[in-house]
N, C-alpha and C positions, 0 to 999 in steps of 0.2 A: 557393518559400519553404515551409519546414516549418510545419505547424499547431502552435502552442504548446499547443494543447489535446489533442494526441496523448497518449493515456494510457500509452504504452509506458514501462516502468520499474518501479522499486520504490516502493511507497507504504506509509506507516505510518498506521494508523487506529485508531479506536475506534467501537464501536456501542453503542447505549443502548437497552435495552428499557424501555418505559413502560407496557405493557398489563397487567403483573402485579406492579407495584411498579417500583422503579428498580434495574436491573442494568446493568452495563457490562462490556465486555471489549475487549482490544486485539488487533490483527491486523497481519500484514504481507502485502501483496498484491504479486505479480509479474505484470504485465500486458504483453501485446503487442498493439498497435493497428495495424491495417492498414486505413487509409482509413475509420475509423469502426467497423469490426467488430473486436471485441477478445475475447481469451481469456486465461485466466491461472489462477493458483492463490492460494489464501489459506491461511495457517498462523495458528492462534490457540491460546491456552491453553484446555485443556479444563476448563470450569467445572463439569462433571458429576462430576469425580473419577475417571472411568473410565479416563482415560489422561493423559499429560502434555500432549499437543497434539492437536488435530484438524485435518484438512485438508479443503479444499473446492476445487472447480473452478468457474471463472467462464466464462460465455459471454454476451456482450452487444453492444450497438451504441451508437454515439454519433452524434448529429446536431448539429453546432455545439457549443453548451455543454450540451445535454441528453443524458443517458445513461440507459440501462436495462440491467440485467443480472440473471442468475439465478446464485445461489451454490448449488451442489449439494454437499452434504457427501459425503464418501467413503462409499459404501455399505457398506464393510467396517468402518467405524468405528462409534462409539456412537450417532451420529446419522445418519440416512439420508434426510433430507428436503431439499427445495429451498426457498430464500428468494428472494423477488422484491425487487429494489432499484431505485430511481430516484433520480436526482440531477442536480446541476449542477456543471460544472467551471468554475473561474474562468478569465478571459481569458488570464492568464499561465500556466495549466496547472499551478499548484502546490497547489490544493486542491479537493476534491470534497465537497459536503454533499448530504444527501438523506434519504430514509426507506427502511425495509425493511418488508415484510409476509409473514406466514406463517400460514396457517390461523387467522385471527382475532387473531393477535398482531402487534404492530407496534412501531416505534421509530425512532430516527434514527441517522445515522452521519456520520462525517467521516474523510477521509483526506488526507494531505499528502505532498509530496515536495519535495526540493530540486532545483533545476535550476541548473547552472552553465553560463556561457557559455564559449566557447573562450578569450576574452581573460582571464577570471577564473582559469581553470585554468592558462593559460600564465604569468600573473603569479605565481600561488602556486608553481608548479614552479621559476621563476627565483629566487624568495625562498628556497625551500628549499635550492636548489643553492648560493646565495651564503652561506648560514649556516655559520659555522665549526664544525668538528668537533673536539672536545676528546678527546685520547688520554691516558689515564693512563700515565705512563712506567713505573710499577712493574709493572702487569699487562697492559698493552697493550689494555685494553678500551675501547671507545668510551663516552663519557659524554655 
């Protein structure tokens, strides 16, 4: 049986800084989890204004619901430091919440993903295949 807390996949998240006022930013994480060891990448808007986006690499571990990882910003980018994260993944594997720390700064984060069962995907595909397709007789484009 597959572990529903396996972190592999695409995650959408937000992190919040609380140590110098309130600041937040969104991110997209692509993770690969192999038996609790995971790696991945994060892409987020660059709030410094130096670039449009900034990238980071993730290396971490998960034991049951608990996880820890390091987010290392791309050394070629405007930020070149590492941030330590710790958190908890829900039993159904759809949400992770926790905190981050870096050189005296800290805050919280949350990331979510959708998980579809085979039955849900199959039902959706059948529904889409059964839907009528309208063709405009004048220009032959699908509507």
